[in-house]
N, C-alpha and C positions, 0 to 999 in steps of 0.2 A: 475555717482557714487556719491551719496550724497542725499540731501533732497530738496524737493520743497514745496512751499506753496503759498497762495494768487494767485491762477490760475484764470485769467480773459480772456474772449474772447469778443471783441467789448465792452470793459469797463464793462462787466457784470461778476460778480463773479460766478465761477463754483464750486460746492461742489465736492471736490475730493473724497469724500466717496460715491458718487452716481454713481459709475462706473457700466458698464454692465459686464466687465471682468477685472480681475486683475492678471497680470502675475508676481506675487511674490513680490509686494511692501508691506511694513508694515506701519501702522499708527505711527505718531510721528516722532521723529528724535533722535534715541538713541545715535548717535555720539555727540550730543550737550547736553547730560545730564550733571549734575554737577559731575565732577570726583574728586572734592576736598573734601577729608574726613578729619576729625579733626586730627591735629597733623602730617599730611603727610610731611610737610616741617619743617626741623629742623633748629636750630641756627638762629631763627628770620626770616626765609624765608617766603614769602607770596605766597600762592597757587593761580594759575590762571587756570581756566578750558579751555581746548583747544579742537580741533576737535578729538574726540575719545581718548583723554588722558588729562593729566594735565602737567603744568610746574611750577617750583618754582622760583620766583624772589628772589635770594639770596643776602644778604648784601655783600659788598666788603670784600674779604678775604675768602669767602666760595663758593663752587660749588658742582656739582653732581646733579643727578636727584632730590634728596631730600635735597640739601644743606648739605649733610653729610660729604663732603670732605673739608678739609682746602685747600685753594688756596693761597700759600705763595707769598710774594713779589709783591703786586700790584704796577705797575709802570705807570707813565704818559709819553707819547711820543708826541713831538710837531711837528713832520714831519722832524726835523733835529736831531733826537735822535736815539741812537743805543746802544745795548748791544752785545758784541762779546766775543767769547772764541776761543783761538787757541789751537790746539792739546788737546782737552778734552779727558779724559781717558774713551771713550765710543766706543763700537763696535756694529755694526748692527748685531743683532741675529735674529732668527726666533722662536717664534713670537717676534716682536719689536714694540714699541708704541712711538708715539710722539704726544703731545697735548698741548693745552693752552686755556685760556679764553680771550676774547677781547670785547671791546665796542668802537664804533666809529660812527661819523656822516659823515665821508668822503667816497667818492665812490671808493677810491683806496688806496693801501698802502701795504708794505711788512709786513707780520706777522712773518715769520721765514724762514731762508734758512739754510739747512744742506748740507755741502760739505764733502763727504766721499771718501776715497781712492784717486787714481790719478785723477779721472774725473767724479765722480757721484754727482748729485745735486738733492735735493728735495726742492721745493719752495712752501710755503703756503702763500697765499696772498688774499687781497680783490681787486677785479678788476670789474669795471662796476657794483658796488653795490652788487656783488656776491662773495662768497668764492670760492677759486680755488686752486687746487693742481697740480703742474707740476713735472714730474720726467725727468731729463736730463742725457744724457751720452755724454761726450765731446761736450757739449753745443747743442747737437741735442735732440729734444723732443722725449722721449720714450713713455710717457703716460701723459694724462691730464684728469682731471674731474672737474666739477663745479656744483653748485646747482642753476640753473637759477630761480627756483620757490621761492627762499628765498632772500629777500632784507635784508642784514645784517648791513647796515649803519643806523640803527634806534635808535642808542644811548643806546640800551639794551645790557646786557651781552650775548654773544654767546660762546658756547663751541665747539671746534673742536678736534677730536681725529682721528689719522691715525694709523692703525694696518697693519704691514707687516706680511703676513702669507703665508704658503706654501700649495698647494693642489696637489694631485697626479693626473696625467693625463696619464693613462696607465702606462708605465714604466718611464715616465718623471715626474719631479717635476716642477710645475709652481709657480711663486711668484706673489702674489696679494697685492695691497694696498686697504684696506677697510677703507673708510672715513665716519665718523659719525659726523653729525652736530646736536647740541643741544640734546645730550644723546639719539641718535637713532631715533629722530623725522624724520630725513632725513638721508638715508644711500645710498652710492654708492660704487662700487668697480671697479678696473681696473687692468689689467695685467701690470707688471712693468719690465719684463725681469729678468735676473738672475745675475745681476752685484752687487747689493747692499749687500746681506747677506755676513757676514764675513769681511766687510770693516771697517776700523777704521776711526772715524771722524777726519777731518782736521780742519775745522772751523765751527762755529755755530754763526749765526747772528739773533737777534730778534729786530723787529721794523724798520728795514731798511737795506740797503746794503752799505758797506764802499765805498766812492768815493775818489777823489783826495784830498790830505790834510786831513782835518778833516770833509769834507763835507759828507753828507749822501744822497744816491740815493734811490728813490722810498720809501721815508719815510712814516711811519704810524702815523696818528694823532688820539690819543685816549689812552685807557688804556689796558694793558695786564697783566695777572696774572696767576699763577699756571702752568708755563711752565714745562713740564714733558717729560721724555724720558727714555726708558729702557725696561726691559723684562716684566714689568707689566704695566697696564694702569694707575696705581696710583703712580708710582715711581716718586717722586720729588727730590730725593737725588742727582741724577746725575747732575742736572742743578742748580747751586747755583748762584743766581743773584749777591751776594756780591763778587763773584770771577771773574765776567765778567768785561771786559773793557767797561766803560760807557761814552757815549757822550751825554750831554744835557738831561739825563734821570732824572725825578723827582720821588721821593718815593711817594707811595700812589696814590689814585684816587679820590681826594676830589673835585668833580666838583659841581658847583652851581646847585641847583635843580630849573629847569625852572618853576615848579609849585608853588614855594614858594610865588610868588607875587599875587596869586589868580586872574590870568588873565581871567579865565572862568566866564562869567556872571551866575547868578542864573538860575536854570533850564537848 
């Protein structure tokens, strides 16, 4: 599934248009055409043509497929940093969303942990350079999914959105978590049991997990912005960074641009 070119046999070029039979291929490579039309990226975003789609590189503080959404409270985490909320006034409904944007160059770290009811947990993390979601009940793994085809510690902004939804299965109702990475460029879903809906959040941690004293476990190194949670995918009102308990967190995400020093030779 894809495109091929420059076909050679014994170092001799073969004209791929000189076939005797063709079982449905088409000339060219339409998935690699330029998908960037004028003005598609808003708020100063830069369009990048991708495989069969496009993406927008948005300035810090903006996100969305077309940089149309404000992403409040960019924060820098140094691996020993954490923002926590205790007893936030949030209940898991159906549908229910949680999401954030992040950028990192580290292969592992905690993005978010949600603890709801007496014993339910959702973990969003970077592990082995991939993004991963775990759902646990009484510390037993109920569901897990990851995106092994995407390396996310490339220093670029990535967007992760989890939707808890219900589907009818005969007379029963099943609950699913649908995880979208980079605005639907990669999507997966997994069944998560029926414990979460209706539970009230006990604690919420962003950027790490609280350890002994003021230490942070499984800390994230990089930037996080636009943490959102609620009944719509764009709800940012529920999670106010200013009201969280902060350890070592720095406002903003002003990292030095490694390309500023013109390290690439001409050509």
